[in-house]
C-alpha positions in Angstrom: -39.6 12.4 110.2 -39.6 11.6 114.0 -36.6 14.1 114.4 -38.8 16.9 112.9 -41.7 16.1 115.1 -39.5 16.1 118.2 -38.2 19.5 117.2 -41.7 21.0 117.0 -42.9 19.4 120.1 -39.8 20.9 121.9 -40.5 24.4 120.5 -44.2 24.1 121.3 -43.5 23.2 124.9 -41.8 26.5 125.5 -44.9 28.5 124.9 -47.5 28.9 127.6 -51.1 29.7 126.6 -50.8 33.3 127.5 -47.6 33.7 125.6 -49.2 32.1 122.5 -52.2 34.4 122.8 -50.0 37.5 123.1 -47.8 36.5 120.1 -51.1 35.8 118.2 -52.5 39.1 119.0 -49.4 40.9 117.9 -49.4 38.8 114.6 -53.1 39.8 114.1 -52.5 43.5 114.6 -49.6 43.4 112.1 -51.6 41.4 109.5 -54.5 43.8 110.0 -52.2 46.9 109.4 -50.8 45.2 106.2 -54.2 44.2 104.9 -55.4 47.8 105.5 -52.6 49.3 103.6 -53.1 46.8 100.7 -56.8 47.5 100.5 -56.4 51.1 100.9 -53.8 51.4 98.2 -55.8 49.0 95.8 -58.8 51.4 96.2 -56.6 54.4 95.6 -55.3 53.0 92.4 -58.8 51.9 91.3 -60.1 55.5 92.2 -57.3 57.0 90.2 -58.2 54.8 87.1 -61.9 55.7 87.6 -61.0 59.4 87.4 -59.2 58.7 84.3 -62.2 57.0 82.8 -64.6 59.8 84.0 -66.4 57.7 86.6 -67.5 58.5 90.1 -65.2 58.2 93.0 -65.2 55.3 95.4 -66.9 56.1 98.7 -68.6 53.3 100.6 -65.7 50.9 100.3 -63.6 53.4 102.3 -66.2 53.4 104.9 -66.2 49.6 105.3 -62.3 49.7 105.4 -62.6 52.4 108.2 -64.7 49.9 110.1 -61.9 47.5 110.0 -59.5 50.2 111.1 -61.6 51.0 114.1 -62.0 47.2 115.0 -58.4 46.3 114.7 -57.1 47.7 117.9 -59.8 45.7 119.9 -57.7 42.6 118.8 -55.2 43.6 121.7 -58.0 43.6 124.3 -59.6 40.2 123.7 -60.1 37.9 126.7 -60.0 34.6 124.9 -58.8 32.9 121.8 -62.4 32.4 120.5 -63.3 36.1 120.8 -59.8 37.0 119.2 -60.3 34.7 116.2 -63.9 35.7 115.7 -63.0 39.4 115.6 -60.0 38.7 113.4 -62.2 36.6 111.0 -64.8 39.6 110.8 -61.9 42.1 110.1 -60.2 40.1 107.5 -63.6 39.1 106.0 -64.5 42.7 105.5 -61.1 43.6 104.0 -61.1 40.6 101.6 -64.6 41.4 100.6 -63.7 44.8 99.8 -60.9 43.6 97.6 -62.9 40.9 95.9 -65.9 43.3 95.4 -63.7 45.9 94.0 -61.8 43.6 91.6 -65.2 42.0 90.4 -67.0 45.3 89.9 -64.0 47.2 88.4 -62.5 44.1 86.5 -63.3 45.4 82.9 -62.1 49.0 83.5 -59.0 47.7 85.2 -58.1 45.2 82.5 -58.7 47.8 79.7 -56.6 50.3 81.5 -53.6 48.0 82.1 -54.1 46.4 78.6 -53.8 49.9 77.2 -50.6 50.5 79.3 -48.8 47.4 78.2 -49.9 47.7 74.5 -48.2 51.1 74.0 
């Protein structure tokens, strides 16, 4: 186990604080893009199923997703790790709240729809 610890310490010693923050910013942007795509397509799929079941279109959830899209580029321009992680938590929190809200609100319709697909 000491061997693995020494490897991690050696790797960690090669990163300065600025390098770590830069790599974290890049990772944050990439995760934000991925989360945005996941939420967007989940909302699209749910919206299409709502149309099949003659229900209203989803609107406000797209508005909140757009807020996260607008906030995401600011991850590149944060001055400190604290500001970065606070902004990142806000962005991801909104995105995961949209997912959870949609899943809870639409669970019966989604389950009935997919149950019908697999029972045929």
